[in-house]
N, C-alpha and C positions, 0 to 999 in steps of 0.2 A: 032759539033752539026749537027744533021741530018736534021734540018729544022730551020726556023726563029722563035724565041720565040715571044709570044704575050705580049702586055703590061699587067702587073699585074701577070705574071707567077712567081712562087716562085723558088728560087735556093738555094742550100745548098753547103757548102764547105766540101770536104772530103780530106783524107790524101794523096791519090794518084789516078792515072788514073784507076788502076785496080778496086778499090772500087767504083769509079764513074760509071764505066760500070755496076758493080753489082747492084748499087742502081737504075741506069737507067732501067735495065732489070726488077727489082722488080716493079718499078712504071708502066712500060708498061704492065706487066702482071696483076697488080692490076686493071688497067683501063680496060683490057680485061675481067677480072673477073666481073666487074660491068655490062658489056654488056651481058655476058653469064650466070651470076650467078654461076660461077665455084667455086669448093671447094678450099680453100686457100692452103691446103696441096698438092693437085694435081698441083696447079700453082707453088709452090715452087719446086717441082720435075722438072717441065718443065724449070724453071729458071736455075737450076744447070745442066740440060742436055745441055743447050746452053753455059755454061761456059767452059773454058778450064780446064785442070787437075790442074794447079797451083791455079786457083781461088777456086776450090773445096777443095783443100788441105788447103788453107789459112782459109777458113771459117769452116773447120772441120765438114762438114755435112755428116751424115750417114742416108741413106733413110730408110723408114719403111720396116720391114721385116715381111711379112705375116700380121697377125692380131695384132702384138705387138704394143702397144701404145707408144708414145714418149712424154716426157715432155721436151720441147725445151727451151734452155736458151741462151741469149746473155749476155756475162759477161764483166764487166769493173772493173778495180781496179787502185789504185794509184801506186802499185808496181807489178812487174812481179811475185815475189814469191807468193803473195796471189792468183794470177790467177792460177798458177800451182797447188797450194795446194787445192784450192776449186774445180777446174776442176776434179782432180783425186778423191777427196772424193765424189763429187756429182755423177760421173759416176759409182762409186763403189756401190751406192745405187740401181742401176738398178736390176730389177728382170726379171723373164721369161715373165712377163706380161707387164711390163712398163720399158722403157729405158730412162735414162736421157742423153740428147744429148746437148753438147755445140756447138751451131751453129757458134758463133764468139766470140773471146776474144781479149781484148786489154787493154793497160794502158791508163790512161787519162780519161777525163770526158765523160759522156754519150752524144752521138751525135745524130743529126737528122737521119743520115744514120742507126744508131743502131735501132732507132724507126721504120724506114721503113722496115728494114729487119725483125724485130720482128713481125710487123704487117702482113707482107706477109707470114710468116712461122708459125703464131699462137704461138709465143714464149713469154716468160717473160724476162724482163731485170733485172739483179742483179748487183748492184754496191757496191763496197767496198771502203769506205772512199772517194767516189766521189758523186757529186750531179749534176743533170741536170740543165741547165739554164731555165729561165722562158719560153723562146721560145720553148725549147725542151719539157718542161712539157706540154705546150699547144698542141704541135704536138702529144704527147703521149695520151692526152685526146681525141683529134680528131680521132686518129687511134685506140682508145680503147686498148692501150698497157699497161700492168701492169708493172710498174717500181718500184723496191724495193731497198732500200738502207740499208746497214748493216755496222757495225763496227767489228762484231765478226763472224767468219766463222761458228761456231756451230749454231748460231741463224739462219743463212741462210739455213743450212742443215736441221734444224728442220722444217722450212717452206716448203722445198722441199719434205720432207717426207709426210707432211700433204697434199700437193698438189697431190702427187702420190696416196695417199689413196683415195682422192676425185675423181681420174680418174678411179678407179677400178669399174668394173661392179658390181652392188649389187647382192648378193646371198640371196636366201630365203629358209626357212625351214618350211615344213608343220606341223601344229598342229591341230589335231582333237579336237574340243572343245565340241561337244555334239552329242547326238543321240536321234531321235524321232521316235516313232512307229506310222504308219498310221492306225487310227482306223475307219475312214470314209472318203468319198470323196464327194465333192459338185461341180457341174458345174455352174459357174457364167457367164451369158451372157457378151460378150465383154472382159472378163477377162481370162477365162479358168478354169482349174480344181484346186480347193483348197483342200488340204489334211487336214482333221481334225486329229490332232496328240496329242500324249502325250509325253512330254519330259521325257525320262527315264534315261538319263545320261548327266551330264554337263549342257550346256546351248546352246540355238539356238540364234544366232545373225542375225539381219536383213542384216548386211553388209558381212556376211560370204559366202563362197562357199558352195556348197551342192552336195552330191552324193546320187543318188537313188539306193538303194540295194534291190534286189529281190532274196530271197532264198540264201543270202550271196554273190550274184554276182552283181557287179556294172553295171547298165544298162544305167546310164546317169550321167554326171558331168556338173554342171553349177553353176548358181547363184540363191540365194533366191530373188524372185521378190516381195513377200509381206509376212509380219508376223503380225498376229493379235491375240489379246486376246479379245474374244467376238467381239465387233464392233470397237475396238480401234486399231489403228496402234501402234506397240511397237517396241523398238529397240532390246530387247532380252527377252527370256522366259527361266526361270530356270527349273531344274529338278523337277518333281513332279507336274508341271502345264500343262494344255492343251492349245493348240493354233491352229490357222489356218495358213498353209504355202502354198504359191504359188511358184512354181519353174519356173524360166524364160525359155520360149520357150520349155516347156515340160508339156504335159497334160496327159500322159499315166501312171498316178499314181494309184495304186491299194491298197485296204485294205490289210494289212499285210506287205507292203513295209516298209523299214526303210530309214530314211533320216539322213545322216551323215553330220554334219556341220564342216567345217574346215576353218582355216585362214592361210595365208602365212606370217611368221615373217621374217623381214629383219635381216640378220646377219651382224654385224659390220665388215666392211672390214679391213683387216690388210695386211701389206706387207709380 
């Protein structure tokens, strides 16, 4: 011990001195995080910089490479064969965008040191044919660590795939939904310029983005600020109808301009 413990301090039992040092370093760094508001992944990097080569090898940690994301896993099982089979299959799910990394693996029940390591590294815990004790469950809840138990490897791999998809950055595809011709303009005090328009194609939605086109050239891209039919605010206006359109932060609208409405559709992510 580096100091005298205080009454009420918690202690945990680990398998050996090496793991005890690791857990101690994790706890120290987590305390430092609370003071500085540091990112947990950065703290984990600092932790393993302080460990010797044997510790790093034992915990099988591979640091982030560039902008590649990591789904980090602490793995427990009742038998060694299951550990090896799952670790191999899970890491083979890795793509150029997301890597599956097994931070630590071992046989036997899920322990408090597993929870602390997962908490410090933003990892999930997967157990095969093992269950955490009530005390370990309570610690997992306190540390907000996701602990999952399985009996079949393939079920766990399916959840890993789903988690990886959830980590992917969403991608969007633009869809032009309508076109309106500016037939007149009106200056409204404290509001700005309102374009009196006829919708000539598709529909104009209040929630859509908009481009102002003049002689076929885009002169402004922004958002629709207001959409009205007569004096009523409306959500959309269909082709063949007239409306008043206000463009957010843009008042230089002229008769003859075209307003092109568009939306960005999210594309379902896949591995």
